NUFI-833352 format. One record per atom (N, C-alpha, C, O): atom name; x, y, z. Coordinates in pm, whole numbers, always signed. Atoms other than C-alpha are relative to their C-alpha. Last residue first. Layout:
// residues N
@site: CA	u: X	v: Y	w: Z
...
This chain:
// residues 175
@site: N	u: -131	v: -47	w: +61
@site: CA	u: +2131	v: -2036	w: -2820
@site: C	u: +87	v: -47	w: +114
@site: O	u: +209	v: -30	w: +109
@site: N	u: -53	v: +114	w: +54
@site: CA	u: +1791	v: -2224	w: -2698
@site: C	u: +138	v: +9	w: -34
@site: O	u: +201	v: -97	w: -43
@site: N	u: -29	v: +84	w: -144
@site: CA	u: +1664	v: -1939	w: -2463
@site: C	u: +90	v: -122	w: -62
@site: O	u: +177	v: -168	w: +11
@site: N	u: -127	v: -66	w: -51
@site: CA	u: +1693	v: -1729	w: -2794
@site: C	u: +50	v: -86	w: +143
@site: O	u: +164	v: -101	w: +186
@site: N	u: -144	v: +35	w: +84
@site: CA	u: +1467	v: -1973	w: -2976
@site: C	u: +99	v: +57	w: +72
@site: O	u: +201	v: -12	w: +83
@site: N	u: -49	v: +146	w: -27
@site: CA	u: +1200	v: -1965	w: -2678
@site: C	u: +115	v: +0	w: -76
@site: O	u: +219	v: -25	w: -15
@site: N	u: -67	v: +5	w: -128
@site: CA	u: +1198	v: -1592	w: -2711
@site: C	u: +39	v: -141	w: +31
@site: O	u: +150	v: -168	w: +79
@site: N	u: -123	v: -60	w: +17
@site: CA	u: +1115	v: -1609	w: -3079
@site: C	u: +90	v: -8	w: +135
@site: O	u: +210	v: -38	w: +136
@site: N	u: -87	v: +60	w: +55
@site: CA	u: +830	v: -1846	w: -2986
@site: C	u: +160	v: +61	w: -45
@site: O	u: +259	v: -12	w: -44
@site: N	u: -42	v: +121	w: -86
@site: CA	u: +694	v: -1626	w: -2726
@site: C	u: +91	v: -119	w: -87
@site: O	u: +193	v: -165	w: -36
@site: N	u: -129	v: -59	w: -103
@site: CA	u: +723	v: -1320	w: -2969
@site: C	u: +9	v: -109	w: +93
@site: O	u: +127	v: -134	w: +116
@site: N	u: -116	v: -37	w: +68
@site: CA	u: +510	v: -1511	w: -3251
@site: C	u: +118	v: +37	w: +101
@site: O	u: +228	v: -19	w: +100
@site: N	u: -66	v: +105	w: +11
@site: CA	u: +250	v: -1623	w: -2985
@site: C	u: +135	v: -10	w: -85
@site: O	u: +224	v: -88	w: -52
@site: N	u: +66	v: +107	w: +87
@site: CA	u: +166	v: -1289	w: -2882
@site: C	u: +74	v: -94	w: -23
@site: O	u: +193	v: -84	w: +7
@site: N	u: -79	v: -2	w: +93
@site: CA	u: +276	v: -1123	w: -2543
@site: C	u: -70	v: -100	w: -130
@site: O	u: -138	v: -199	w: -105
@site: N	u: +66	v: +92	w: +101
@site: CA	u: +48	v: -1002	w: -2272
@site: C	u: +137	v: +24	w: -119
@site: O	u: +201	v: +126	w: -144
@site: N	u: -68	v: -62	w: +109
@site: CA	u: +162	v: -876	w: -1946
@site: C	u: -8	v: -105	w: -115
@site: O	u: +17	v: -225	w: -106
@site: N	u: -62	v: +84	w: +98
@site: CA	u: -51	v: -936	w: -1649
@site: C	u: +47	v: +78	w: -116
@site: O	u: +8	v: +191	w: -145
@site: N	u: -102	v: -68	w: +74
@site: CA	u: -151	v: -772	w: -1311
@site: C	u: +40	v: -136	w: -112
@site: O	u: +63	v: -253	w: -80
@site: N	u: -109	v: +51	w: -28
@site: CA	u: -486	v: -961	w: -1189
@site: C	u: +123	v: +77	w: -85
@site: O	u: +97	v: +92	w: -205
@site: N	u: -20	v: -9	w: -171
@site: CA	u: -829	v: -845	w: -1158
@site: C	u: +140	v: -21	w: +33
@site: O	u: +174	v: +1	w: +150
@site: N	u: -16	v: +123	w: -87
@site: CA	u: -923	v: -989	w: -1497
@site: C	u: +30	v: +3	w: +160
@site: O	u: +17	v: -85	w: +244
@site: N	u: +128	v: +87	w: -11
@site: CA	u: -1091	v: -669	w: -1620
@site: C	u: +38	v: -141	w: +72
@site: O	u: -37	v: -191	w: +156
@site: N	u: +90	v: -74	w: -70
@site: CA	u: -807	v: -429	w: -1504
@site: C	u: -141	v: -91	w: -11
@site: O	u: -221	v: -98	w: +82
@site: N	u: -28	v: +3	w: -162
@site: CA	u: -540	v: -664	w: -1641
@site: C	u: -106	v: +44	w: +87
@site: O	u: -132	v: -27	w: +184
@site: N	u: +4	v: +136	w: -65
@site: CA	u: -713	v: -693	w: -1973
@site: C	u: +28	v: -26	w: +125
@site: O	u: -46	v: -95	w: +195
@site: N	u: +8	v: -10	w: -139
@site: CA	u: -796	v: -326	w: -2055
@site: C	u: +0	v: -142	w: +97
@site: O	u: -57	v: -161	w: +204
@site: N	u: -16	v: -136	w: -72
@site: CA	u: -734	v: -241	w: -2399
@site: C	u: +14	v: +11	w: +171
@site: O	u: +73	v: +96	w: +239
@site: N	u: -153	v: -19	w: -9
@site: CA	u: -711	v: -608	w: -2490
@site: C	u: +40	v: +141	w: +44
@site: O	u: +147	v: +161	w: +101
@site: N	u: -89	v: +95	w: -88
@site: CA	u: -1047	v: -674	w: -2383
@site: C	u: +129	v: +37	w: -18
@site: O	u: +190	v: +64	w: +85
@site: N	u: +18	v: -71	w: -156
@site: CA	u: -1192	v: -331	w: -2521
@site: C	u: +52	v: -112	w: +97
@site: O	u: +88	v: -82	w: +211
@site: N	u: +52	v: +92	w: -149
@site: CA	u: -1041	v: -449	w: -2844
@site: C	u: -21	v: +44	w: +112
@site: O	u: +77	v: +87	w: +173
@site: N	u: +112	v: -40	w: -37
@site: CA	u: -984	v: -178	w: -3130
@site: C	u: -65	v: -104	w: +114
@site: O	u: -177	v: -88	w: +162
@site: N	u: -30	v: -139	w: -11
@site: CA	u: -604	v: -245	w: -3191
@site: C	u: -162	v: +49	w: +56
@site: O	u: -153	v: +125	w: +152
@site: N	u: +24	v: -45	w: -107
@site: CA	u: -623	v: -585	w: -3110
@site: C	u: -13	v: +133	w: +8
@site: O	u: -26	v: +184	w: +119
@site: N	u: -81	v: -84	w: -55
@site: CA	u: -700	v: -771	w: -3413
@site: C	u: +1	v: +47	w: +125
@site: O	u: -94	v: +8	w: +192
@site: N	u: +16	v: -95	w: +52
@site: CA	u: -991	v: -934	w: -3569
@site: C	u: +113	v: +126	w: +35
@site: O	u: +99	v: +243	w: -1
@site: N	u: -20	v: +35	w: +131
@site: CA	u: -891	v: -1272	w: -3455
@site: C	u: -25	v: +129	w: -95
@site: O	u: +18	v: +117	w: -210
@site: N	u: +56	v: -99	w: +55
@site: CA	u: -795	v: -1172	w: -3137
@site: C	u: -23	v: -6	w: -130
@site: O	u: +58	v: +54	w: -200
@site: N	u: -6	v: -14	w: +148
@site: CA	u: -747	v: -1513	w: -3004
@site: C	u: -74	v: +124	w: -46
@site: O	u: -197	v: +124	w: -56
@site: N	u: +119	v: -45	w: +67
@site: CA	u: -698	v: -1500	w: -2640
@site: C	u: +28	v: +23	w: -146
@site: O	u: +126	v: +86	w: -186
@site: N	u: -11	v: -42	w: +138
@site: CA	u: -488	v: -1714	w: -2416
@site: C	u: -108	v: +58	w: -56
@site: O	u: -220	v: +19	w: -22
@site: N	u: +149	v: -24	w: +54
@site: CA	u: -473	v: -1670	w: -2053
@site: C	u: +20	v: +10	w: -117
@site: O	u: +84	v: +109	w: -151
@site: N	u: +3	v: -62	w: +124
@site: CA	u: -172	v: -1787	w: -1835
@site: C	u: -130	v: -3	w: -59
@site: O	u: -216	v: -83	w: -21
@site: N	u: -32	v: -133	w: -4
@site: CA	u: -151	v: -1849	w: -1460
@site: C	u: +37	v: +61	w: -126
@site: O	u: +111	v: +160	w: -128
@site: N	u: -97	v: -45	w: -132
@site: CA	u: -318	v: -2171	w: -1488
@site: C	u: +13	v: +131	w: +11
@site: O	u: -89	v: +199	w: +11
@site: N	u: -80	v: +114	w: -24
@site: CA	u: -479	v: -2219	w: -1826
@site: C	u: +113	v: +34	w: +96
@site: O	u: +223	v: +80	w: +70
@site: N	u: -66	v: -50	w: -92
@site: CA	u: -762	v: -1979	w: -1920
@site: C	u: +92	v: -152	w: +38
@site: O	u: +43	v: -265	w: +32
@site: N	u: +9	v: +152	w: -66
@site: CA	u: -905	v: -2016	w: -2271
@site: C	u: +132	v: +49	w: +133
@site: O	u: +235	v: +115	w: +116
@site: N	u: -114	v: +7	w: -110
@site: CA	u: -1025	v: -1695	w: -2459
@site: C	u: +7	v: -149	w: +72
@site: O	u: -88	v: -227	w: +77
@site: N	u: -1	v: +102	w: -79
@site: CA	u: -1218	v: -1660	w: -2796
@site: C	u: +107	v: +7	w: +98
@site: O	u: +219	v: +44	w: +63
@site: N	u: -114	v: -19	w: -91
@site: CA	u: -1215	v: -1287	w: -2920
@site: C	u: -21	v: -146	w: +121
@site: O	u: -45	v: -135	w: +242
@site: N	u: -129	v: +42	w: +56
@site: CA	u: -1436	v: -1318	w: -3215
@site: C	u: +127	v: +0	w: +75
@site: O	u: +237	v: -11	w: +21
@site: N	u: +2	v: +131	w: +74
@site: CA	u: -1770	v: -1359	w: -3032
@site: C	u: +138	v: -41	w: -74
@site: O	u: +179	v: -157	w: -85
@site: N	u: +96	v: +57	w: +101
@site: CA	u: -1649	v: -1054	w: -2831
@site: C	u: -5	v: -136	w: -51
@site: O	u: +88	v: -214	w: -27
@site: N	u: -66	v: +49	w: +120
@site: CA	u: -1486	v: -1047	w: -2494
@site: C	u: -103	v: -15	w: -99
@site: O	u: -208	v: -74	w: -76
@site: N	u: -68	v: -126	w: +89
@site: CA	u: -1623	v: -804	w: -2227
@site: C	u: +38	v: -76	w: -137
@site: O	u: +31	v: -8	w: -239
@site: N	u: +74	v: -117	w: +12
@site: CA	u: -1858	v: -1026	w: -2018
@site: C	u: +45	v: +110	w: -109
@site: O	u: -29	v: +190	w: -166
@site: N	u: +101	v: +22	w: +60
@site: CA	u: -1656	v: -1324	w: -2060
@site: C	u: -115	v: +91	w: -49
@site: O	u: -178	v: +83	w: -154
@site: N	u: -44	v: -7	w: +149
@site: CA	u: -1365	v: -1161	w: -1936
@site: C	u: -110	v: -48	w: -103
@site: O	u: -117	v: +4	w: -215
@site: N	u: -27	v: -134	w: +51
@site: CA	u: -1543	v: -1094	w: -1634
@site: C	u: +38	v: +22	w: -132
@site: O	u: -6	v: +107	w: -210
@site: N	u: +148	v: -74	w: -13
@site: CA	u: -1700	v: -1448	w: -1581
@site: C	u: +23	v: +146	w: -66
@site: O	u: -44	v: +188	w: -160
@site: N	u: +55	v: +44	w: +141
@site: CA	u: -1348	v: -1597	w: -1654
@site: C	u: -123	v: +53	w: -19
@site: O	u: -149	v: +80	w: -136
@site: N	u: -66	v: -48	w: +112
@site: CA	u: -1213	v: -1382	w: -1363
@site: C	u: -57	v: -25	w: -149
@site: O	u: -75	v: +58	w: -238
@site: N	u: +97	v: -52	w: +69
@site: CA	u: -1483	v: -1482	w: -1117
@site: C	u: +75	v: +66	w: -122
@site: O	u: +9	v: +129	w: -204
@site: N	u: +81	v: +81	w: +65
@site: CA	u: -1267	v: -1761	w: -958
@site: C	u: -128	v: +94	w: -93
@site: O	u: -217	v: +35	w: -153
@site: N	u: +99	v: +45	w: -103
@site: CA	u: -965	v: -1526	w: -894
@site: C	u: -108	v: -81	w: -74
@site: O	u: -102	v: -87	w: -197
@site: N	u: +129	v: -93	w: -9
@site: CA	u: -669	v: -1515	w: -1110
@site: C	u: -127	v: -54	w: +74
@site: O	u: -150	v: -174	w: +89
@site: N	u: +96	v: +55	w: +58
@site: CA	u: -343	v: -1686	w: -1026
@site: C	u: -124	v: +101	w: +13
@site: O	u: -144	v: +181	w: +103
@site: N	u: +55	v: +69	w: -81
@site: CA	u: -53	v: -1440	w: -994
@site: C	u: -139	v: -65	w: -49
@site: O	u: -198	v: -15	w: -144
@site: N	u: -79	v: -10	w: -110
@site: CA	u: +154	v: -1226	w: -1182
@site: C	u: -26	v: -90	w: +104
@site: O	u: +60	v: -116	w: +187
@site: N	u: +37	v: -61	w: -116
@site: CA	u: -34	v: -1333	w: -1495
@site: C	u: +97	v: -2	w: +92
@site: O	u: +179	v: -93	w: +83
@site: N	u: -74	v: +77	w: -118
@site: CA	u: +135	v: -1406	w: -1828
@site: C	u: -47	v: +54	w: +107
@site: O	u: -8	v: +170	w: +116
@site: N	u: -24	v: -66	w: -117
@site: CA	u: -128	v: -1323	w: -2092
@site: C	u: +43	v: -66	w: +119
@site: O	u: -20	v: -150	w: +183
@site: N	u: -14	v: +84	w: -134
@site: CA	u: -72	v: -1531	w: -2406
@site: C	u: +20	v: +115	w: +98
@site: O	u: +123	v: +183	w: +91
@site: N	u: -75	v: -46	w: -110
@site: CA	u: -189	v: -1381	w: -2739
@site: C	u: -2	v: -84	w: +133
@site: O	u: -96	v: -157	w: +166
@site: N	u: +51	v: +109	w: -137
@site: CA	u: -323	v: -1519	w: -3075
@site: C	u: +105	v: +41	w: +129
@site: O	u: +225	v: +17	w: +120
@site: N	u: +123	v: -21	w: -68
@site: CA	u: -299	v: -1219	w: -3297
@site: C	u: -68	v: -93	w: +95
@site: O	u: -173	v: -83	w: +159
@site: N	u: +20	v: -129	w: -61
@site: CA	u: +33	v: -1220	w: -3405
@site: C	u: -124	v: +46	w: +55
@site: O	u: -131	v: +153	w: +115
@site: N	u: -66	v: -10	w: -113
@site: CA	u: +28	v: -1595	w: -3440
@site: C	u: +32	v: +160	w: +48
@site: O	u: +64	v: +181	w: +165
@site: N	u: -110	v: -53	w: +33
@site: CA	u: -252	v: -1596	w: -3692
@site: C	u: +107	v: +45	w: +133
@site: O	u: +70	v: +129	w: +216
@site: N	u: +3	v: -149	w: -5
@site: CA	u: -485	v: -1832	w: -3551
@site: C	u: +121	v: +44	w: -58
@site: O	u: +218	v: -32	w: -65
@site: N	u: +45	v: -53	w: +152
@site: CA	u: -474	v: -2195	w: -3670
@site: C	u: -4	v: +149	w: -9
@site: O	u: -4	v: +208	w: -118
@site: N	u: -106	v: +14	w: +84
@site: CA	u: -316	v: -2313	w: -3348
@site: C	u: +1	v: +40	w: -135
@site: O	u: +102	v: +48	w: -205
@site: N	u: +47	v: -84	w: +117
@site: CA	u: -594	v: -2156	w: -3128
@site: C	u: +130	v: -26	w: -114
@site: O	u: +180	v: +71	w: -170
@site: N	u: +131	v: +57	w: +15
@site: CA	u: -583	v: -2380	w: -2798
@site: C	u: -48	v: +59	w: -167
@site: O	u: -150	v: +21	w: -224
@site: N	u: +122	v: -126	w: +44
@site: CA	u: -237	v: -2311	w: -2770
@site: C	u: -104	v: -62	w: -70
@site: O	u: -93	v: -143	w: -162
@site: N	u: +142	v: +22	w: -29
@site: CA	u: -97	v: -2640	w: -2595
@site: C	u: -85	v: +125	w: -62
@site: O	u: -205	v: +139	w: -40
@site: N	u: +83	v: +134	w: +27
@site: CA	u: +228	v: -2664	w: -2764
@site: C	u: -152	v: -21	w: +15
@site: O	u: -228	v: -80	w: -62
@site: N	u: +6	v: -4	w: +146
@site: CA	u: +310	v: -2306	w: -2741
@site: C	u: -51	v: -98	w: -34
@site: O	u: -153	v: -90	w: -103
@site: N	u: +104	v: -118	w: +37
@site: CA	u: +231	v: -2270	w: -2374
@site: C	u: -12	v: -8	w: -134
@site: O	u: -124	v: +18	w: -178
@site: N	u: +116	v: +63	w: -22
@site: CA	u: +438	v: -2600	w: -2321
@site: C	u: -111	v: +117	w: -34
@site: O	u: -214	v: +77	w: -89
@site: N	u: +34	v: +122	w: +120
@site: CA	u: +723	v: -2463	w: -2495
@site: C	u: -119	v: -64	w: +32
@site: O	u: -180	v: -113	w: -63
@site: N	u: +45	v: -74	w: +102
@site: CA	u: +688	v: -2134	w: -2247
@site: C	u: -37	v: -101	w: -128
@site: O	u: -132	v: -88	w: -205
@site: N	u: +102	v: -60	w: -4
@site: CA	u: +702	v: -2360	w: -1968
@site: C	u: -54	v: +70	w: -93
@site: O	u: -176	v: +65	w: -109
@site: N	u: +92	v: +124	w: +4
@site: CA	u: +1011	v: -2541	w: -2053
@site: C	u: -159	v: +45	w: +0
@site: O	u: -231	v: -3	w: -88
@site: N	u: +3	v: +49	w: +133
@site: CA	u: +1172	v: -2222	w: -2128
@site: C	u: -95	v: -93	w: -14
@site: O	u: -188	v: -87	w: -95
@site: N	u: -104	v: +100	w: +40
@site: CA	u: +1100	v: -2110	w: -1766
@site: C	u: -35	v: -36	w: -165
@site: O	u: -148	v: -36	w: -213
@site: N	u: +69	v: +148	w: +58
@site: CA	u: +842	v: -1846	w: -1703
@site: C	u: +151	v: -56	w: -29
@site: O	u: +247	v: +17	w: -54
@site: N	u: -126	v: +92	w: +40
@site: CA	u: +911	v: -1513	w: -1496
@site: C	u: -82	v: -131	w: -38
@site: O	u: -186	v: -173	w: +12
@site: N	u: +37	v: +134	w: +5
@site: CA	u: +630	v: -1234	w: -1494
@site: C	u: +78	v: -69	w: -28
@site: O	u: +113	v: -46	w: -143
@site: N	u: -94	v: +88	w: +78
@site: CA	u: +727	v: -887	w: -1378
@site: C	u: -49	v: -136	w: -6
@site: O	u: -83	v: -182	w: +103
@site: N	u: +22	v: +143	w: -20
@site: CA	u: +526	v: -588	w: -1274
@site: C	u: +63	v: -96	w: -89
@site: O	u: +74	v: -75	w: -210
@site: N	u: +34	v: +75	w: +115
@site: CA	u: +692	v: -243	w: -1307
@site: C	u: -11	v: -149	w: +43
@site: O	u: +81	v: -211	w: +96
@site: N	u: +73	v: +99	w: -66
@site: CA	u: +687	v: +44	w: -1062
@site: C	u: -46	v: -104	w: -114
@site: O	u: -149	v: -88	w: -179
@site: N	u: +115	v: +66	w: +54
@site: CA	u: +935	v: +265	w: -1227
@site: C	u: -48	v: -102	w: +77
@site: O	u: +35	v: -178	w: +126
@site: N	u: +106	v: -75	w: -52
@site: CA	u: +1214	v: +464	w: -1058
@site: C	u: -136	v: -27	w: -47
@site: O	u: -224	v: +54	w: -18
@site: N	u: +64	v: -99	w: +105
@site: CA	u: +1507	v: +352	w: -1259
@site: C	u: -129	v: +59	w: +38
@site: O	u: -181	v: +134	w: -44
@site: N	u: -92	v: -44	w: +84
@site: CA	u: +1740	v: +212	w: -1020
@site: C	u: -52	v: +83	w: -102
@site: O	u: +7	v: +179	w: -152
@site: N	u: -128	v: -66	w: -71
@site: CA	u: +1531	v: +140	w: -691
@site: C	u: +79	v: +67	w: -118
@site: O	u: +115	v: +181	w: -88
@site: N	u: +49	v: -122	w: -74
@site: CA	u: +1191	v: +66	w: -888
@site: C	u: +106	v: +91	w: +56
@site: O	u: +104	v: +214	w: +47
@site: N	u: +38	v: -98	w: +139
@site: CA	u: +1373	v: -145	w: -1177
@site: C	u: -62	v: +135	w: +115
@site: O	u: -37	v: +254	w: +96
@site: N	u: -135	v: -81	w: +43
@site: CA	u: +1558	v: -327	w: -864
@site: C	u: -17	v: +106	w: -113
@site: O	u: +66	v: +192	w: -143
@site: N	u: -47	v: -68	w: -105
@site: CA	u: +1232	v: -402	w: -686
@site: C	u: +120	v: +69	w: -68
@site: O	u: +141	v: +189	w: -54
@site: N	u: +78	v: -120	w: -15
@site: CA	u: +1081	v: -553	w: -1001
@site: C	u: +38	v: +100	w: +108
@site: O	u: -4	v: +213	w: +87
@site: N	u: -3	v: -72	w: +111
@site: CA	u: +1366	v: -780	w: -1083
@site: C	u: -87	v: +143	w: +20
@site: O	u: -46	v: +256	w: -4
@site: N	u: -121	v: -37	w: +8
@site: CA	u: +1381	v: -915	w: -735
@site: C	u: +24	v: +111	w: -103
@site: O	u: +71	v: +221	w: -76
@site: N	u: -33	v: -113	w: -109
@site: CA	u: +1028	v: -963	w: -670
@site: C	u: +127	v: +66	w: -30
@site: O	u: +125	v: +189	w: -27
@site: N	u: +121	v: -99	w: +35
@site: CA	u: +983	v: -1157	w: -1008
@site: C	u: +10	v: +121	w: +70
@site: O	u: +15	v: +234	w: +20
@site: N	u: -52	v: -110	w: +83
@site: CA	u: +1323	v: -1304	w: -946
@site: C	u: -87	v: +93	w: -59
@site: O	u: -55	v: +192	w: -125
@site: N	u: -107	v: -90	w: -53
@site: CA	u: +1212	v: -1469	w: -608
@site: C	u: +39	v: +100	w: -125
@site: O	u: +51	v: +220	w: -99
@site: N	u: +63	v: -84	w: -96
@site: CA	u: +888	v: -1609	w: -751
@site: C	u: +105	v: +112	w: +53
@site: O	u: +83	v: +233	w: +58
@site: N	u: +61	v: -64	w: +79
@site: CA	u: +1097	v: -1774	w: -1053
@site: C	u: -74	v: +124	w: +95
@site: O	u: -63	v: +243	w: +64
@site: N	u: +140	v: +42	w: +66
@site: CA	u: +1326	v: -1946	w: -828
@site: C	u: -53	v: +101	w: -51
@site: O	u: -1	v: +208	w: -18
@site: N	u: +101	v: -11	w: -72
@site: CA	u: +1710	v: -1848	w: -787
@site: C	u: -150	v: -53	w: -29
@site: O	u: -156	v: -104	w: -141
@site: N	u: +44	v: +111	w: -73
@site: CA	u: +2000	v: -2008	w: -947
@site: C	u: -130	v: +31	w: +97
@site: O	u: -169	v: -56	w: +176
@site: N	u: -11	v: -24	w: -128
@site: CA	u: +2002	v: -1774	w: -1232
@site: C	u: -26	v: -126	w: +70
@site: O	u: -91	v: -219	w: +23
@site: N	u: -50	v: +136	w: -96
@site: CA	u: +2040	v: -1769	w: -1606
@site: C	u: +3	v: +46	w: +144
@site: O	u: +53	v: +156	w: +168
@site: N	u: -150	v: -10	w: -113
@site: CA	u: +1912	v: -1464	w: -1823
@site: C	u: -16	v: -135	w: +58
@site: O	u: -118	v: -202	w: +41
@site: N	u: -35	v: +124	w: -18
@site: CA	u: +1622	v: -1380	w: -2075
@site: C	u: +152	v: -4	w: +61
@site: O	u: +249	v: +67	w: +33
@site: N	u: -117	v: +35	w: -47
@site: CA	u: +1444	v: -1061	w: -2074
@site: C	u: +45	v: -135	w: +43
@site: O	u: -11	v: -189	w: +138
@site: N	u: -9	v: +165	w: +14
@site: CA	u: +1159	v: -969	w: -2282
@site: C	u: +133	v: -6	w: +68
@site: O	u: +219	v: +58	w: +8
@site: N	u: -19	v: +55	w: -103
@site: CA	u: +1060	v: -599	w: -2203
@site: C	u: +24	v: -147	w: +3
@site: O	u: -37	v: -208	w: +91
@site: N	u: +132	v: -1	w: -67
@site: CA	u: +899	v: -447	w: -2509
@site: C	u: +8	v: -67	w: +129
@site: O	u: -98	v: -100	w: +181
@site: N	u: -12	v: -112	w: -85
@site: CA	u: +1201	v: -320	w: -2695
@site: C	u: -98	v: -2	w: +115
@site: O	u: -113	v: +92	w: +194
@site: N	u: +98	v: -134	w: +32
@site: CA	u: +1276	v: -646	w: -2876
@site: C	u: +3	v: +114	w: +101
@site: O	u: +91	v: +112	w: +187
@site: N	u: +77	v: +16	w: +117
@site: CA	u: +1445	v: -946	w: -2718
@site: C	u: -113	v: +112	w: -48
@site: O	u: -225	v: +127	w: +2
@site: N	u: +119	v: -68	w: +3
@site: CA	u: +1677	v: -906	w: -2424
@site: C	u: -48	v: -40	w: -155
@site: O	u: +32	v: -85	w: -238
@site: N	u: +41	v: -65	w: +134
@site: CA	u: +2001	v: -1091	w: -2336
@site: C	u: -129	v: +47	w: +18
@site: O	u: -180	v: +28	w: +128
@site: N	u: +83	v: -119	w: +7
@site: CA	u: +2180	v: -1190	w: -2001
@site: C	u: -21	v: +38	w: -166
@site: O	u: +74	v: +67	w: -239
@site: N	u: +42	v: +31	w: +145
@site: CA	u: +2401	v: -1526	w: -2007
@site: C	u: -133	v: +120	w: -16
@site: O	u: -234	v: +75	w: -71
@site: N	u: -93	v: +22	w: +86
@site: CA	u: +2420	v: -1455	w: -1626
@site: C	u: -59	v: -16	w: -119
@site: O	u: -182	v: -12	w: -127
@site: N	u: +64	v: +94	w: +114
@site: CA	u: +2221	v: -1305	w: -1355
@site: C	u: +110	v: -5	w: -97
@site: O	u: +196	v: +82	w: -103
@site: N	u: -93	v: +125	w: -12
@site: CA	u: +2429	v: -1136	w: -1067
@site: C	u: -46	v: -115	w: -79
@site: O	u: -4	v: -229	w: -63
@site: N	u: +60	v: +117	w: -122
@site: CA	u: +2182	v: -866	w: -972
@site: C	u: +52	v: -128	w: -8
@site: O	u: +11	v: -219	w: +65
@site: N	u: -37	v: -43	w: -127
@site: CA	u: +2417	v: -622	w: -1166
@site: C	u: -80	v: -90	w: +111
@site: O	u: -37	v: -112	w: +224
@site: N	u: -149	v: +29	w: -15
@site: CA	u: +2407	v: -827	w: -1471
@site: C	u: +27	v: +47	w: +151
@site: O	u: +92	v: -20	w: +231
@site: N	u: +12	v: +173	w: -11
@site: CA	u: +2010	v: -815	w: -1462
@site: C	u: +136	v: -42	w: +44
@site: O	u: +149	v: -123	w: +136
@site: N	u: +66	v: +18	w: -119
@site: CA	u: +2052	v: -425	w: -1428
@site: C	u: -4	v: -119	w: +42
@site: O	u: +17	v: -142	w: +161
@site: N	u: -87	v: -35	w: -102
@site: CA	u: +2297	v: -399	w: -1712
@site: C	u: -66	v: -16	w: +140
@site: O	u: +12	v: -38	w: +233
@site: N	u: -120	v: +113	w: -13
@site: CA	u: +2080	v: -602	w: -1934
@site: C	u: +85	v: +35	w: +100
@site: O	u: +123	v: -55	w: +175
@site: N	u: +37	v: +108	w: -45
@site: CA	u: +1775	v: -370	w: -1853
@site: C	u: +101	v: -108	w: +5
@site: O	u: +104	v: -185	w: +101
@site: N	u: +7	v: +4	w: -153
@site: CA	u: +1973	v: -66	w: -1884
@site: C	u: -59	v: -127	w: +39
@site: O	u: -3	v: -178	w: +136
@site: N	u: -135	v: -6	w: -62
@site: CA	u: +2082	v: -193	w: -2239
@site: C	u: +0	v: +31	w: +144
@site: O	u: +84	v: -24	w: +216
@site: N	u: -62	v: +150	w: -17
@site: CA	u: +1722	v: -278	w: -2316
@site: C	u: +147	v: -7	w: +39
@site: O	u: +183	v: -108	w: +100
@site: N	u: -54	v: +63	w: +117
@site: CA	u: +1610	v: +86	w: -2262
@site: C	u: +55	v: -136	w: +22
@site: O	u: +103	v: -167	w: +132
@site: N	u: -138	v: +82	w: -42
@site: CA	u: +1357	v: +150	w: -2002
@site: C	u: +68	v: -55	w: -123
@site: O	u: +15	v: -138	w: -197
@site: N	u: -108	v: -1	w: +89
@site: CA	u: +1087	v: +433	w: -2068
@site: C	u: +122	v: -115	w: +68
@site: O	u: +189	v: -84	w: +166
@site: N	u: -60	v: +115	w: -47
@site: CA	u: +759	v: +363	w: -1844
@site: C	u: +112	v: -22	w: -89
@site: O	u: +115	v: -136	w: -134
@site: N	u: -9	v: +30	w: -130
@site: CA	u: +546	v: +613	w: -2026
@site: C	u: +107	v: -108	w: +29
@site: O	u: +147	v: -170	w: -69
@site: N	u: -103	v: -96	w: -84
@site: CA	u: +606	v: +809	w: -2340
@site: C	u: -18	v: -48	w: +146
@site: O	u: +18	v: +32	w: +234
@site: N	u: +2	v: -161	w: +0
@site: CA	u: +446	v: +564	w: -2567
@site: C	u: +93	v: +53	w: +81
@site: O	u: +205	v: +4	w: +90
@site: N	u: +104	v: -17	w: +98
@site: CA	u: +462	v: +198	w: -2469
@site: C	u: -38	v: +137	w: +26
@site: O	u: -81	v: +183	w: +132
@site: N	u: -19	v: -63	w: +126
@site: CA	u: +794	v: +143	w: -2357
@site: C	u: -95	v: +19	w: -85
@site: O	u: -78	v: +22	w: -207
@site: N	u: -111	v: -90	w: +25
@site: CA	u: +717	v: -58	w: -2063
@site: C	u: +9	v: +34	w: -131
@site: O	u: -35	v: -46	w: -214
@site: N	u: +40	v: -157	w: +21
@site: CA	u: +375	v: -191	w: -1979
@site: C	u: +123	v: +96	w: -15
@site: O	u: +113	v: +215	w: +16
@site: N	u: +119	v: -66	w: +37
@site: CA	u: +461	v: -516	w: -1796
@site: C	u: +7	v: +156	w: -36
@site: O	u: +51	v: +245	w: +37
@site: N	u: +12	v: -132	w: -86
@site: CA	u: +811	v: -675	w: -1797
@site: C	u: -153	v: +55	w: -63
@site: O	u: -181	v: +58	w: -183
@site: N	u: +87	v: -69	w: +62
@site: CA	u: +833	v: -1047	w: -1902
@site: C	u: -46	v: +125	w: +72
@site: O	u: -114	v: +116	w: +174
@site: N	u: +100	v: -98	w: -67
@site: CA	u: +1105	v: -1223	w: -1745
@site: C	u: -54	v: +77	w: -108
@site: O	u: +15	v: +112	w: -204
@site: N	u: +12	v: -104	w: +100
@site: CA	u: +1257	v: -1538	w: -1933
@site: C	u: -94	v: +77	w: +109
@site: O	u: -186	v: +23	w: +171
@site: N	u: +154	v: -77	w: -14
@site: CA	u: +1431	v: -1780	w: -1730
@site: C	u: -23	v: +88	w: -85
@site: O	u: +70	v: +131	w: -152
@site: N	u: +31	v: -129	w: +96
@site: CA	u: +1739	v: -2025	w: -1771
@site: C	u: -148	v: +42	w: +18
@site: O	u: -242	v: -37	w: +24
@site: N	u: +84	v: -3	w: +90
@site: CA	u: +1845	v: -2214	w: -1473
@site: C	u: -26	v: +81	w: -71
@site: O	u: -10	v: +196	w: -30
@site: N	u: +43	v: -114	w: +96
@site: CA	u: +2147	v: -2273	w: -1293
@site: C	u: -108	v: -27	w: -88
@site: O	u: -100	v: -126	w: -162
């Protein structure tokens, strides 16, 4: 039995894709996951399961579609992977609410870096690390064209969390 974190993409942003955390926990329990908990309202699901991360991504996404009616992409990582992401943060001096990690649902294509480079401003350095991409939005995310359209630019579905949120989720995994 392993502990996992599922990051749901694009839920509870304005009036679209509303999913209560209580409904998400119930869905996970119905799927047979144990030690189910959530962190904040943006779709961070922590649980234990014997299944693989790839199976969990598909299973959670399909269950959300079947029970709630939303098509939601899901990226699953282990606590060990998340700890490595924090340890390998290429922008450790950045504000943890402005340094983000985009959890990709699959590896990006070879052109992804060039596409991000074409949109990113000088104050938005980025680093690709396998199925994760760090971006330091040193002037905030609010007016960033890169932040606004990240998945479309990179060509792969991604859900973004800041380092502060990743650290909080890791702490919940250790409970």
